[in-house]
C-alpha positions in Angstrom: -2.6 -78.7 36.1 -1.4 -75.7 38.0 2.1 -73.9 38.9 2.7 -72.1 42.2 3.8 -68.6 41.8 4.4 -68.0 45.6 8.2 -68.1 45.4 8.4 -65.9 42.1 9.4 -62.9 44.1 12.5 -64.6 45.3 13.7 -65.7 41.8 11.7 -66.4 38.4 10.4 -69.9 37.9 10.9 -71.6 34.6 8.7 -74.3 33.4 8.1 -76.8 30.6 4.6 -78.5 30.9 2.8 -80.9 28.5 -1.0 -80.9 28.6 -3.6 -82.8 26.6 -6.6 -80.6 26.0 -9.9 -82.2 25.3 -12.4 -80.8 23.0 -14.5 -79.2 25.5 -11.7 -77.1 26.6 -11.4 -75.6 23.1 -13.7 -74.7 20.5 -15.9 -78.0 19.4 -17.1 -76.6 16.3 -13.3 -76.3 15.1 -11.6 -78.9 16.8 -12.2 -82.7 16.0 -10.1 -84.4 18.9 -7.9 -83.8 21.7 -4.9 -81.5 21.2 -1.2 -82.2 22.7 0.1 -78.8 23.7 3.7 -78.0 24.9 4.2 -74.9 26.9 7.6 -73.4 27.8 8.6 -70.4 29.7 9.3 -68.4 32.8 7.2 -66.4 35.4 8.7 -63.0 36.3 7.6 -61.0 39.2 6.4 -57.4 37.8 4.7 -54.5 39.8 1.0 -55.8 40.7 1.3 -59.3 39.2 3.6 -61.8 37.1 4.5 -62.0 33.7 4.6 -65.1 31.8 6.8 -65.1 28.7 6.9 -68.4 26.9 6.3 -70.8 23.9 3.6 -73.0 22.7 3.7 -75.8 20.2 0.2 -77.8 19.6 -0.9 -80.6 17.6 -4.2 -82.0 16.8 -7.1 -82.5 14.4 -9.5 -79.3 13.3 -12.7 -80.0 11.4 -12.9 -78.7 7.5 -15.5 -76.0 7.4 -16.8 -77.4 4.0 -16.8 -81.2 4.4 -16.4 -81.9 8.0 -13.3 -84.3 7.8 -10.8 -84.0 10.4 -7.7 -82.1 9.1 -4.4 -82.5 11.2 -2.9 -79.1 12.3 0.3 -78.3 14.1 1.1 -74.6 15.4 3.7 -73.1 17.5 3.9 -69.3 18.8 5.5 -67.3 21.2 3.2 -65.3 24.0 3.6 -63.0 26.8 0.9 -62.7 29.1 0.4 -60.6 32.4 -1.1 -62.4 35.3 -2.9 -59.9 37.9 -5.2 -59.8 40.9 -8.5 -58.9 40.3 -9.4 -55.3 41.7 -11.3 -55.3 44.9 -15.0 -54.8 44.9 -14.9 -51.7 46.6 -12.6 -50.1 43.6 -14.3 -48.3 40.8 -14.9 -50.1 37.4 -12.1 -49.5 35.1 -12.3 -49.6 31.2 -9.9 -51.9 29.6 -7.4 -50.6 27.5 -5.8 -52.2 24.3 -2.8 -53.1 26.4 -5.1 -54.8 28.9 -5.9 -57.4 26.6 -3.1 -59.4 27.5 -4.0 -59.8 31.1 -5.2 -62.9 32.9 -6.6 -62.3 36.3 -5.9 -64.9 38.8 -7.9 -65.3 42.2 -4.6 -66.9 44.1 -0.9 -67.5 43.3 -1.6 -70.3 40.9 -1.0 -70.5 37.3 -3.6 -72.8 35.5 -1.3 -74.4 32.9 -4.3 -76.0 31.1 -6.2 -72.8 30.9 -3.2 -71.1 29.5 -2.6 -73.8 27.0 -6.1 -73.6 25.8 -6.0 -69.9 25.5 -3.0 -70.1 23.5 -4.0 -72.8 21.0 -7.4 -70.9 20.6 -5.5 -67.5 19.5 -3.5 -69.7 16.9 -6.0 -71.4 15.1 -6.4 -70.8 11.5 -9.3 -68.5 10.8 -10.6 -71.1 8.1 -9.9 -74.6 8.1 -10.0 -76.4 4.8 -8.9 -80.0 4.1 -7.6 -78.8 0.8 -8.0 -75.3 -1.1 -10.4 -76.9 -3.7 -12.6 -78.6 -1.2 -16.0 -79.3 -2.8 -17.6 -79.7 0.6 -21.1 -81.5 1.3 -23.7 -82.1 -1.4 -26.7 -80.0 0.0 -29.5 -82.7 -0.9 -27.9 -85.9 0.4 -25.1 -84.8 2.5 -22.5 -86.7 0.8 -18.8 -85.7 0.6 -18.2 -84.2 -2.7 -14.5 -84.7 -2.5 -15.0 -88.8 -2.8 -15.8 -89.7 -6.3 -19.1 -91.4 -6.4 -20.1 -90.5 -3.2 -23.0 -88.2 -4.6 -25.5 -89.2 -7.3 -28.0 -86.5 -7.1 -28.9 -84.4 -10.1 -27.7 -80.9 -10.1 -30.4 -78.5 -9.0 -31.3 -75.9 -11.6 -31.8 -72.3 -10.5 -35.4 -71.5 -11.0 -34.3 -68.2 -12.3 -32.7 -69.5 -15.3 -36.1 -71.7 -16.2 -37.4 -68.9 -18.7 -34.3 -69.3 -20.7 -34.3 -73.2 -21.2 -36.0 -73.0 -24.4 -33.7 -70.6 -26.0 -31.1 -72.0 -28.7 -27.5 -72.8 -27.5 -28.8 -73.5 -23.9 -28.9 -76.9 -22.2 -32.1 -78.5 -21.8 
């Protein structure tokens, strides 16, 4: 899905697009299913390219890092991205500065809405996804979800470093 930027010099373009992103468009380790994303904004001409100023609302399932169950997530944010054409190959290489990190290079006068949506979702995902703050995770022996009562029947592992103390009074045997 793309948006033509050919008439932006005459007047700014406003857009409102809804996109469904498949897991392969996002981080498959963090995302458990498709994401519904709504992008709204406008494209303005600027020296050497375009400025996309808008907002993003997304909703989809993430994966808990401890127990691997799907966790519903909603996020929204504002964004501002510069679109520029890449430098000619004849030009010297340039070092990117901190201000260049919000630049997306385009090869033609098209805005790839799906790519922009995926980028904005990835920038807004939480660093660590938990189904609940006290998530017990998976049993390292049998792989059962320890949040579900009775799912793991494994005996707790004894740390071998404590074995020498087992015979002392007051310690469990």
